[in-house]
N, C-alpha and C positions, 0 to 999 in steps of 0.2 A: 658072931651074931647069926641068927637063923636066916635062911633064905626063904622069902615069902613066896608061896604058891598062889597065884591069882585064880579066881573062878569067874563065874558069869557076872558077879557084882562089879559095878563100875567104880572102882576105887583103887588106890595105891597106898602102901604103907608110908609112914613119914620118911623123908629122904635121909634123915640123919641116921637111920637104921641100916643104911647100905653097908656092904662089905668094904674093907679097905680099898679094894680096886674099883669100887663104885657100883658093883652088882647089887641090885636091890630086890628084884623079884623075877619070877619066871612064870610062863603060861599066859593065860588070858587070850585075847584076840587082837586083831588089827582093825577093829571097827573105827569109823570116823570119830565117834564119841570118845572112845578110849585113847586114841592117838592125840586128839586135841587136849584131853585132860592131862595126858602125860607131858606134853610140851608145856602146857600152862603151869605144870608142877615142877618143871626142870628135869624131867625124865625123858629118856629116849630109848628106842628099841634097837637092839642088835640081835641077830639070830645065831643060834648054834644048832646045826642040823635042822630039824623042823620045829624047834621050840623057841618062842619069843623070849628073849632075856631083856630085862628092863634095867637101865643104868642111870646113876646120878653121881658121877665121880667128884671127888674132892682132892685137889682144887679143880676148878673148871677153866677150860681154855676158851677165851673170848677175844673178840676184837671190838674196840670202841672205834667207830668209823673215823673219828677225828685223828686217830693214831695210824691210819693206813700209811704204809711205806711203799713208795713206788721206785723201783730201782732204775738204773740208767737204760737197761734193755727194754723194760716196759715203757718208759717214757718215750723211747725212740719208736716203739711199736704204735703207741697212741698218736704220736705226731704224724707218722707215715700212714695211719689208717691201714695197718697191715692186715687186720681182720675186720669183717663186718659184724657188728654187735646187734643182738636182738633179745627181747624178753618175751617169754611165754608163747613162742611160735613153734616150738618143737619139744614140748615137755616129754612126751613118750619116748622120743628118740634119745633125749638126754639121759633119762633114767635107765634106758636100755643099754646105752653105752657105759654108764657108770657100773652097771651090773656085769658087763662082759669084758671090759678092758682090763687086761692083766696089769698088775702093779708089782713093782719090785719088792720082794720080801713077803708077798702074800700068795698063798696057795689057792685062795678062792675069794668069794665075796659074801657079805652078809645080806646082800640084796637077793632074796629068793623071789620066785614067781609070785608068791603071796604078797610080799613087800611091794613089788613092782605094781601089782594090781591095786593095792591099798593106797599108794601115793598117787597113782593116776586118778583114783576116785577123789582124793583130797584136792587134786588140781582142778578137776571138773567142778568142784564146789567152791573154788576160789581160795583155798587155804595153802596149797603147794604151788610154788613158782619155779620157773627155770630161767636161766640166762644162757644164751648161746653165742658162740662165735663161729663165723663162717669164713672159709677161704675158697675162692673160685666156686662159690655157690655150693660148697660141700661143708657139712658140719665138721668143725675142726676141734671143738672143745666146748665145755659148758659145765654148769653146776645146777643143783636144785636144792630146795629146802622149804621150810614152812614159815609163813609170815603171820605174826599175831601181834596186834597192837604196835608198839614201837620196837619190836624185836624180830630179827630174822634168825631162824634156827637152821644153820647150814647142815646139809646131810652128806652130800658126796659131790665130787667133781671128776672130770676126765679130760684127757688131752690126746688128740691124735696128731697134733702138730706141735713143734717146739714152742713153748711159752703160751700156748692157746688157753690153758686153764688159768694161768696167771693174768692174762689179758681179760678173760671173762670175769674173774674175781675182782679185779681192779675196777673195771667198768661198772660192775653191778654194785659194788660198795659205793661208788660215786653216785649211782642212781638212787640207792637206798638212803643215802645222806639227804638227797633232795626230797625224799619222801618222809623225812623226819625220823628215820630209824635210828635209835640211839645205841643199840647193842646187837652184835652178831655173835651167836653161839657157835663156836667151833668144836665143842664137845671135849676132845682130848688132844693133848699136845702133839704137834708135828713141827719139825724144824722149818719146813716149807712155809707154813702159815706164820710162824714166829718171825721169819724174815720179812713178812709183809705187815708186821705190827701187832700180831696177836699176842696175848699174855695170859698168864695163869692168875686167877683170883680165887679166894676161899669160896667154898660152896655156899656158906651162909650169906656171903655178899651177893652171890649170883641169884639166890632165891629172893633176897630183898629187892634186887633190881627187877626181877620178874613181877613181883607183887606191885611195883610201881608202874611198870611199863606195859604189862599185859592185862587187858580187861578180865575181870573175874567172871 
């Protein structure tokens, strides 16, 4: 299938035209309007060099909050209040750490300066949210993503202390459940999130869920 090149028009090709690996289009920009349209359509950006690449993989990796799995270590951390948890108190710090923390098996990060700036703008407008965990009043881990309707689109997480990101994810899923969030988009498979209850579903099912859970 052809790879679509985006221009200044605010649209995306149909997601079923994506490549087998999920790559749908390239180019365009990271304007607020385009990003919100992308998430509403089940599409998310990853960067390669300085070019935005837009993806909609099949199958899609998601977590239904009711399926959250909490292992013994996390249960113990929750019981002991090992970390202090907060929401939207340090968004810029969270995304900056997600950008800069080295991850095993990765040579770099898709979070460019442009991406960081775009998501900070989304946060200022109330679309992007962060969850933070603190230890000894220092940021120990966290995550961020986009909230639309009854869906949270997870983007990235980081950890500076053992189990900090797992603690942040668990606490935030519990909070999102209270806010009637019914679906968490985890984008692509990781064994880490699978251990916490995430699963793969067909793209067509994912798109149908978005149509029901995200305002048009």
